[in-house]
C-alpha positions as CSV (number, residue, x, y, z in Angstrom):
1,M,135.9,41.0,117.9
2,A,137.3,39.1,120.3
3,G,136.9,35.2,121.4
4,I,135.9,32.4,118.3
5,T,135.8,33.5,115.1
6,A,135.1,30.4,113.5
7,A,132.3,28.6,115.6
8,G,131.6,25.1,114.9
9,V,135.6,23.7,114.9
10,G,134.8,21.4,117.7
11,S,131.5,20.3,117.0
12,G,131.7,20.3,113.3
13,L,128.5,22.0,113.2
14,D,127.9,25.3,110.6
15,L,127.5,27.7,113.6
16,E,128.8,30.8,111.6
17,T,126.0,30.6,109.0
18,I,123.5,30.0,111.9
19,I,125.3,33.0,113.4
20,K,125.1,35.2,110.1
21,T,121.5,34.5,109.2
22,T,120.6,35.5,113.2
23,L,122.7,38.8,112.8
24,L,121.0,39.4,109.6
25,A,117.6,39.0,110.7
26,E,117.9,41.5,113.3
27,K,119.6,43.8,111.1
28,E,117.5,43.8,107.6
29,P,114.3,45.4,109.0
30,K,115.8,47.8,111.0
31,E,118.3,48.9,108.2
32,Q,115.0,49.0,105.5
33,Q,113.3,51.0,108.4
34,L,116.0,53.4,108.5
35,N,116.9,53.8,104.5
36,K,113.1,54.5,103.8
37,R,113.0,57.2,107.0
38,E,116.4,58.9,105.4
39,I,115.2,58.8,101.6
40,Q,111.9,60.7,102.9
41,Y,113.3,63.1,104.7
42,A,116.5,63.9,102.6
43,T,113.3,63.9,99.7
44,E,111.8,66.4,101.6
45,L,114.7,68.6,102.6
46,S,115.8,68.9,98.9
47,G,112.7,70.3,98.3
48,V,112.1,72.3,101.1
49,G,115.5,74.0,100.1
50,T,114.2,74.3,97.2
51,F,111.2,75.9,97.8
52,K,112.8,78.5,100.2
53,S,115.6,79.5,97.5
54,A,112.9,79.8,94.9
55,L,110.8,82.4,97.4
56,D,114.2,83.7,98.4
57,N,115.2,84.7,94.3
58,F,111.8,85.9,93.6
59,N,111.9,88.4,96.4
60,S,115.3,89.4,95.9
61,A,114.3,90.3,92.5
62,L,111.3,92.4,93.7
63,A,112.8,93.9,96.2
64,E,115.6,95.4,93.4
65,L,112.4,96.7,91.7
66,A,111.1,98.4,95.0
67,K,114.5,100.2,95.5
68,E,113.2,103.6,95.3
69,E,116.6,104.7,93.4
70,T,115.0,102.5,90.4
71,F,112.6,105.2,90.1
72,T,114.6,108.2,91.0
73,A,117.5,108.0,88.2
74,R,118.0,111.1,85.8
75,T,119.6,111.3,82.4
76,V,121.8,114.1,81.0
77,S,121.5,114.5,77.4
78,F,123.7,117.5,75.2
79,K,122.1,119.2,72.2
80,N,125.5,119.6,70.6
81,G,125.6,115.9,69.9
82,L,128.7,115.5,71.0
83,E,130.2,112.6,73.0
84,E,129.7,112.3,76.2
85,D,134.0,112.4,76.9
86,K,134.0,115.8,74.5
87,Q,131.3,117.7,76.3
88,A,132.8,120.9,78.4
89,F,131.7,119.7,81.6
90,E,129.9,116.7,83.1
91,I,126.5,117.1,85.0
92,F,125.3,114.5,87.9
93,A,121.6,114.5,88.1
94,S,120.3,113.5,91.6
95,S,116.4,112.1,92.2
96,T,115.7,115.9,93.5
97,V,116.4,117.4,90.0
98,Q,113.0,117.6,88.2
99,S,112.9,117.3,84.4
100,G,114.2,120.7,82.9
101,E,116.0,122.2,79.7
102,F,119.2,124.5,80.8
103,A,121.4,126.8,78.7
104,I,125.0,126.7,80.7
105,E,128.0,128.8,79.2
106,V,131.5,127.9,80.7
107,Q,132.8,131.8,81.3
108,A,136.5,130.6,82.8
109,L,138.1,127.3,85.1
110,A,138.7,127.7,88.5
111,Q,142.4,128.0,88.5
112,G,145.6,127.9,90.8
113,S,148.2,131.0,91.0
114,K,151.9,130.4,89.1
115,L,155.2,132.2,90.2
116,E,158.5,132.8,88.9
117,S,161.6,133.4,89.7
118,A,164.1,135.7,87.5
119,A,167.1,134.1,86.1
120,L,169.1,132.9,89.1
121,G,172.1,131.1,87.3
122,S,172.2,127.3,87.8
123,A,170.2,125.4,88.5
124,T,173.0,123.5,90.4
125,D,174.2,127.0,92.3
126,P,173.0,127.8,95.8
127,V,170.7,130.2,96.8
128,G,171.0,130.9,101.0
129,S,169.8,129.6,103.5
130,G,167.0,129.7,106.2
131,N,163.5,129.1,105.9
132,L,160.5,129.3,103.2
133,T,156.6,129.5,104.0
134,F,154.1,128.5,101.3
135,A,150.7,129.4,102.1
136,A,147.0,129.5,99.8
137,G,144.0,129.3,101.1
138,G,144.4,128.4,104.9
139,N,146.9,125.9,103.8
140,S,150.3,125.7,104.9
141,F,153.9,124.4,105.0
142,S,157.7,125.2,105.2
143,I,160.9,124.0,104.7
144,A,164.1,124.8,105.9
145,V,167.0,125.3,103.3
146,D,170.5,124.8,103.9
147,A,173.5,126.9,102.8
148,A,174.7,124.1,100.5
149,D,171.5,123.5,99.0
150,T,171.2,124.1,95.2
151,L,168.0,125.6,93.2
152,E,167.8,121.7,92.7
153,D,167.6,120.6,96.2
154,I,165.3,123.5,97.2
155,R,162.8,122.2,94.2
156,E,162.5,118.5,95.4
157,K,162.6,119.6,99.2
158,I,159.2,121.1,98.1
159,N,157.8,118.2,96.0
160,A,158.6,116.1,98.7
161,A,157.2,117.8,101.6
162,G,155.1,115.6,103.6
163,D,152.4,118.2,104.8
164,N,152.6,119.8,101.0
165,F,149.1,121.0,100.4
166,G,149.5,121.1,96.2
167,V,152.7,123.1,95.5
168,S,154.5,121.7,92.6
169,A,158.4,123.3,92.1
170,N,159.6,123.2,88.8
171,I,162.9,124.3,86.8
172,I,163.3,126.0,83.5
173,N,166.6,126.4,82.3
174,S,166.3,129.6,79.8
175,D,169.2,131.2,77.6
176,A,169.4,133.1,80.8
177,G,169.7,130.9,83.4
178,A,167.5,128.9,85.9
179,V,164.1,130.2,86.4
180,L,162.3,128.4,89.5
181,T,158.3,128.0,89.1
182,F,155.6,127.4,91.8
183,N,152.3,126.2,90.7
184,S,149.4,126.0,93.3
185,D,146.4,123.5,93.0
186,V,144.5,125.4,95.6
187,T,142.1,127.8,93.0
188,G,139.6,130.5,94.5
189,D,139.2,134.2,94.0
190,G,141.8,135.6,96.9
191,N,144.0,132.0,97.3
192,S,147.1,133.2,95.6
193,L,150.2,131.6,96.6
194,T,152.6,133.4,99.2
195,V,156.2,132.0,99.7
196,T,157.5,133.6,102.8
197,A,161.4,134.2,103.2
198,D,162.9,134.8,106.9
199,D,166.3,135.3,105.6
200,D,167.1,137.7,103.1
201,S,169.5,135.5,101.5
202,L,166.2,133.5,99.9
203,A,164.5,136.5,98.8
204,S,165.1,135.9,94.9
205,I,162.8,132.9,95.7
206,A,160.1,134.4,97.8
207,T,156.8,136.9,97.6
208,S,158.4,138.7,101.2
209,A,161.5,138.6,103.1
210,P,162.4,140.5,106.3
211,T,163.8,143.2,104.2
212,A,165.3,142.7,101.1
213,A,162.9,142.9,97.8
214,A,160.8,139.7,96.9
215,G,162.3,137.9,93.8
216,L,159.1,135.7,92.5
217,T,156.4,137.5,90.0
218,E,152.8,136.1,89.9
219,T,152.3,134.9,86.5
220,Q,148.8,133.8,87.3
221,A,146.2,134.6,90.5
222,A,143.8,132.2,91.1
223,G,140.5,132.7,90.5
224,N,137.0,131.5,90.5
225,A,135.3,129.8,88.3
226,R,132.2,131.6,86.4
227,A,129.7,130.4,84.1
228,L,126.4,131.0,83.0
229,I,123.0,129.0,83.9
230,N,120.3,130.3,82.1
231,G,121.8,133.4,81.7
232,Q,122.4,134.3,85.5
233,L,126.0,134.0,86.5
234,V,127.3,131.4,89.0
235,T,131.0,131.6,90.4
236,D,132.7,129.1,92.8
237,S,136.3,128.7,94.2
238,D,136.3,124.7,92.5
239,N,135.7,123.6,88.9
240,K,133.0,121.1,90.5
241,L,129.9,123.9,90.9
242,S,127.4,122.1,93.3
243,D,123.3,122.4,93.6
244,K,124.1,126.0,91.3
245,I,121.2,123.7,89.6
246,Q,119.6,122.5,92.9
247,G,120.5,118.6,93.1
248,T,123.2,118.6,90.6
249,V,126.7,118.4,90.4
250,I,128.6,119.9,87.5
251,T,131.8,119.9,86.8
252,L,134.2,122.3,84.4
253,K,136.4,120.8,81.9
254,E,137.1,123.7,79.5
255,T,135.4,127.3,78.9
256,T,132.9,127.1,75.9
257,A,132.5,129.7,73.2
258,G,128.7,129.9,73.8
259,A,125.7,128.2,75.7
260,E,125.5,125.1,75.8
261,T,121.8,123.3,75.8
262,V,121.6,120.5,78.3
263,T,118.3,118.8,78.8
264,I,118.0,116.6,82.4
265,G,114.9,114.1,82.5
266,V,113.8,110.9,84.3
267,D,115.7,107.6,83.6
268,Q,113.0,105.2,83.0
269,S,115.3,102.2,81.7
270,E,116.2,101.1,84.5
271,A,112.5,100.7,85.8
272,K,111.5,98.8,82.9
273,E,114.6,96.8,82.6
274,K,113.4,95.8,86.4
275,L,109.5,95.4,85.8
276,K,110.2,92.8,82.9
277,G,112.9,91.1,85.2
278,F,110.0,90.8,88.1
279,V,107.8,89.3,85.6
280,D,110.4,86.6,84.4
281,A,111.3,86.3,88.1
282,Y,107.7,85.6,89.3
283,N,107.2,83.3,86.4
284,E,110.9,81.4,87.0
285,L,109.5,80.9,90.6
286,K,106.2,79.3,89.4
287,S,108.0,76.9,87.4
288,Q,109.8,76.0,90.7
289,L,106.9,75.6,92.7
290,D,104.9,73.7,90.2
291,G,107.6,71.2,89.6
292,L,107.8,70.7,93.5
293,S,104.2,69.7,93.6
294,D,104.1,67.6,90.7
295,P,101.9,64.4,91.6
296,E,104.1,62.5,90.2
297,N,107.5,63.5,90.4
298,G,107.5,66.6,92.5
299,L,109.7,66.6,95.7
300,L,106.4,67.9,97.6
301,A,104.1,66.6,95.9
302,A,101.6,66.1,98.9
303,D,102.6,69.7,100.3
304,G,99.8,72.1,100.7
305,S,101.5,74.8,101.4
306,I,102.9,75.4,97.7
307,R,99.4,75.7,96.9
308,I,98.4,78.4,99.3
309,V,101.8,80.6,98.8
310,E,100.5,80.3,94.5
311,Q,97.3,81.6,95.8
312,Q,98.1,84.1,98.2
313,L,100.5,85.8,95.5
314,Q,98.2,85.3,92.9
315,R,95.9,87.5,94.7
316,M,98.5,89.9,95.7
317,F,99.3,90.4,92.0
318,T,95.9,90.8,90.8
319,G,94.0,93.2,93.3
320,E,94.2,97.0,93.8
321,I,97.3,98.0,95.9
322,S,96.2,100.4,98.5
323,G,97.6,104.0,98.3
324,T,96.2,107.1,96.8
325,N,97.1,106.0,93.1
326,T,94.4,107.3,90.5
327,N,95.7,105.7,87.7
328,V,98.0,103.3,88.2
329,K,96.2,100.9,91.3
330,S,97.4,97.3,90.2
331,L,99.6,95.4,88.1
332,Y,96.4,95.2,85.5
333,D,96.8,98.9,84.9
334,L,100.5,98.5,84.7
335,G,100.3,96.1,81.4
336,I,101.1,93.1,83.8
337,T,98.4,90.2,83.3
338,F,98.3,86.3,84.2
339,D,97.9,83.8,81.0
340,R,95.9,80.8,81.0
341,E,98.8,78.9,82.7
342,G,99.1,81.0,85.7
343,K,102.0,82.9,84.1
344,M,103.0,86.7,84.1
345,E,103.3,88.4,80.9
346,I,102.9,92.1,79.2
347,S,101.0,90.8,76.3
348,S,101.0,92.5,73.1
349,I,97.2,91.3,72.0
350,A,94.7,93.9,72.8
351,L,91.1,92.6,74.0
352,G,88.0,93.9,72.1
353,T,88.4,97.9,72.7
354,N,90.7,97.8,75.6
355,P,94.8,98.8,75.0
356,S,97.2,95.7,75.2
357,G,99.2,95.0,78.2
358,T,102.1,96.4,76.2
359,E,100.2,99.4,75.5
360,R,98.9,100.0,79.6
361,F,102.8,99.4,80.2
362,E,104.3,102.1,78.1
363,S,101.4,104.7,79.2
364,A,102.1,103.9,82.7
365,L,105.7,104.5,82.5
366,S,105.4,107.5,80.4
367,D,102.1,109.5,82.0
368,N,102.2,108.1,85.7
369,F,105.9,107.3,86.4
370,S,105.2,108.4,90.1
371,E,102.2,105.9,90.5
372,V,104.1,103.2,89.0
373,Q,106.7,103.8,91.5
374,S,104.0,104.0,94.7
375,L,103.0,100.6,93.4
376,F,106.2,98.8,94.5
377,V,107.8,101.2,96.8
378,G,107.3,102.2,100.4
379,D,105.3,100.8,102.9
380,T,102.2,100.1,101.4
381,G,104.0,99.2,97.7
382,L,104.2,95.3,96.5
383,G,107.8,95.3,97.3
384,K,107.0,95.6,101.3
385,Q,103.6,93.3,101.1
386,V,105.5,90.1,99.2
387,N,108.6,90.7,101.2
388,D,106.6,90.3,104.8
389,Y,104.6,87.6,103.2
390,V,107.7,85.7,102.2
391,E,109.7,86.2,105.2
392,L,107.0,83.9,107.2
393,F,108.5,81.3,105.3
394,T,111.9,82.1,104.9
395,G,112.8,84.0,107.8
396,K,114.9,83.4,110.5
397,K,111.7,82.0,112.5
398,G,110.1,81.0,109.0
399,S,108.0,77.7,108.7
400,L,110.3,76.8,106.1
401,V,113.0,77.4,108.0
402,E,111.8,75.8,111.1
403,R,111.2,73.0,108.6
404,E,114.4,72.5,108.0
405,T,116.1,72.1,111.3
406,T,113.4,69.5,112.1
407,L,114.8,67.4,108.8
408,N,118.2,67.9,109.7
409,E,118.0,66.8,113.5
410,S,115.6,63.7,111.9
411,M,118.8,63.0,109.7
412,E,121.2,63.1,112.8
413,D,118.9,61.1,114.6
414,I,119.0,58.5,111.9
415,T,122.6,58.4,112.1
416,I,122.5,58.0,115.9
417,E,120.3,55.1,115.4
418,R,122.3,53.7,113.1
419,E,125.2,53.4,115.4
420,K,123.3,52.2,118.1
421,L,121.9,49.5,115.9
422,E,126.0,48.6,115.1
423,V,126.4,49.0,119.1
424,R,123.5,46.4,119.5
425,L,124.5,44.0,116.9
426,D,127.8,44.0,118.2
427,E,126.7,42.7,121.0
428,L,124.2,39.9,120.2
429,E,127.0,38.7,118.1
430,A,129.7,38.8,120.8
431,S,126.5,37.0,123.1
432,L,126.0,34.6,120.3
433,R,129.3,33.4,119.6
434,S,129.5,32.8,123.3
435,Q,126.7,30.5,123.7
436,Y,127.8,28.6,120.9
437,A,131.4,28.3,121.8
438,A,130.1,26.8,124.8
439,L,127.8,24.7,122.6
440,D,130.9,23.9,120.5
441,R,133.0,22.7,123.9
442,V,130.3,20.5,124.8
443,M,129.6,19.3,121.4
444,A,133.6,18.4,121.1
445,Q,133.3,16.4,124.5
446,Y,131.1,14.3,123.4
447,Q,132.8,13.3,120.3
448,V,135.5,12.4,122.0
449,A,133.5,10.1,124.6
450,G,131.5,8.4,121.6
451,S,135.2,8.0,119.9
452,Y,136.7,6.2,123.1
453,I,133.7,4.4,123.4
454,A,134.0,2.8,120.5
455,N,137.2,2.0,120.5
456,I,137.2,0.1,123.8
457,L,134.0,-2.1,122.3
458,P,134.8,-5.5,121.2
459,V,134.5,-5.7,117.5
460,T,131.4,-7.9,116.8
461,K,132.5,-11.0,114.4
462,S,130.3,-11.8,111.6
463,S,127.7,-15.6,112.0
464,K,130.1,-16.4,108.5
465,D,133.1,-16.4,110.8
């Protein structure tokens, strides 16, 4: 602050205390008011954030339950009792597969072809020159062989070819000499590998040449996978048998000595887990909302919207869900009820002749699984109904989101008001210091004049003198 910072020096008056007292009297009431509003807004903002987060977390748990795949998972079990990684085949069953038992026998795996040359001397000997073209199942690639290339060089060129579709070349150093072999990954009947040379000098490592006799022998022809499913023959060029049982992919790993019995069923474990998670999520939501609305310590003690949400959700969860269900129309039919404190439960206690909640829960899942699904999934299910309701509060234009925005703006307003107060106080201090500086100068002048007058006046002697 420019100007005098130690007011009263000239006059001897305690002007600094007067200035500080005046500023404090101006500042304290306004600052207390701002502090009170800030605490109020911050408390409400924290409560609204907790309220919004609690609704979103519950809605997310229900959304997981309301996914169609929660109710469409399938189980695959083998009667032979072997561990999964020791089975001769694997089965992926989609949600479209109905429960059933199948006898599957793997008679042959799909295989690629194998070729082998005669003994050609040393692996370091050159063979000839020209081009070799490899083809199988509509795929092809070529390599150029130079006159100086050895069997090893040719092998490396084949294996390193960028457009190689799955041909691997190897050398067997037999007692009779080096033998060049080819394995093709292309499986299926009619997809045997061919190696065509455009020069007779390469005929010894080809299946055909312009005029010379071919030197490669087929040691294994490409072939289809073959299996019997319930006695019916199925074949495929690949070891993944898609839709041979509608909605499944059977991946063959090895042949079997006979038929293996496989059972495909509905997997209820995920639905059970998520149903219990839904109950836990609702109770967590209720606990948080009760805490927020607690009359003594709740952040939103006087907020009526919490009670409205609790009542609306309870109405949804105690009433019947519109749809075509005949046996599972409500959470009660599923075994889910509310205790005296308003918390969800699947009770193991039976009342009179009525089955317990646990009994209704197990019965609904085992006997009416599709109806349990429709209770939560789809446009009329609880998942959609609750989501639409929660969106009124937590969606982009939801009331809690808009409330958060308003409260944050109010907090920003307080920051602006504090800045304005500081500016106003600085201006007031500057004004006071300016006024008291003038007073200080006048008082100092009076004091100087008084001292001067006192010095020039004659000293009055006492009567004793």
